[in-house]
Every structure is written in structure tokens, then in C-alpha cells.
C-alpha positions in Angstrom: 122.1 105.0 133.7 123.5 104.5 130.2 120.2 102.9 129.0 118.3 106.0 130.1 120.8 108.4 128.4 120.8 106.3 125.3 117.0 106.3 125.1 116.8 110.0 125.8 119.2 110.6 122.9 117.0 108.5 120.7 113.9 110.4 121.8 115.6 113.7 120.9 116.3 112.4 117.4 112.8 111.0 117.0 111.2 114.3 118.1 113.4 116.2 115.6 112.2 113.9 112.8 108.5 114.3 114.0 108.9 118.1 113.9 110.3 117.9 110.4 107.3 115.7 109.3 105.0 118.2 111.0 106.1 120.9 108.5 105.0 118.6 105.6 101.6 118.0 107.0 99.3 120.8 106.0 96.2 119.5 107.8 94.7 116.3 109.2 93.2 115.4 105.8 96.7 115.4 104.2 97.9 113.1 106.9 95.1 110.6 106.4 95.6 110.6 102.6 99.4 110.3 102.4 100.2 106.8 103.6 104.0 107.4 103.5 103.9 110.5 105.7 101.3 108.8 108.0 103.4 105.7 108.3 106.5 107.7 109.1 104.6 109.7 111.8 103.2 106.5 113.3 106.5 104.8 113.3 108.4 107.7 115.0 105.6 108.0 117.5 105.9 104.3 118.2 109.7 104.5 118.6 109.4 107.4 120.9 106.8 105.7 123.1 108.9 102.5 123.1 112.0 104.5 124.3 109.9 106.0 127.1 108.7 102.6 128.1 112.3 101.3 128.2 113.2 104.3 130.4 110.3 103.4 132.7 111.4 99.8 132.9 115.0 100.8 133.6 113.9 103.1 136.5 111.8 100.3 137.9 114.8 98.0 137.7 117.0 100.5 139.5 114.6 100.9 142.3 113.9 97.2 142.6 110.4 96.9 141.1 109.6 94.0 138.7 107.8 94.6 135.5 104.5 92.8 135.1 103.8 90.3 132.3 101.0 92.5 131.0 103.2 95.6 130.5 106.2 93.7 129.1 103.8 92.0 126.6 103.1 95.4 125.1 106.7 96.7 125.1 107.8 94.0 122.7 105.0 94.7 120.2 106.8 95.8 117.1 104.7 94.7 114.1 101.7 96.2 112.5 98.4 94.2 112.7 97.1 95.5 109.4 98.5 97.2 106.3 96.9 100.1 104.5 94.9 99.2 101.4 95.8 101.0 98.2 
């Protein structure tokens, strides 16, 4: 259960950061123009989703289900495919 608790604690932190970032974003146009804020939002969303996937995998492990290759392939994806052009 420690994995689940750890990931829930991380999710709580990530959501606090996202709420703070939300205060800086005035509208969707601002988000699309400011690559630093946009990158931060994308990264913290990514980390939150990754933590949720880890929790799901842990639950599957606890109840004896095996993760599929297809799902595990996406959970280890941590690099960006393209960079923003300035």
C-alpha cells in the first residue's frame, strides 16, 4: 500500500501546483502563447496521470492481474516527441 500512498501524496502536490498555475493563466490564448507556463502545465498533468497509472498498476498487482505490454509501453513514456519552436 505504500506505493499507493506515495503516489497519492505526489498527486496532491501536483494538483496544488496546477491550481497555482491556473491563477496565472488568464485565458486559453495566454496558455498557448506562454511556452513556459504551458510546459509547466503539461508536465504536471503528465506527472499526475503517470502517478494515477502507477496506482492502477499497483492495484492490478495486488489483486493478481498482469499488466499488458500495450499499457506498460505507455506508462514508461517520459520524453517529448517535439519541442516548441521559438
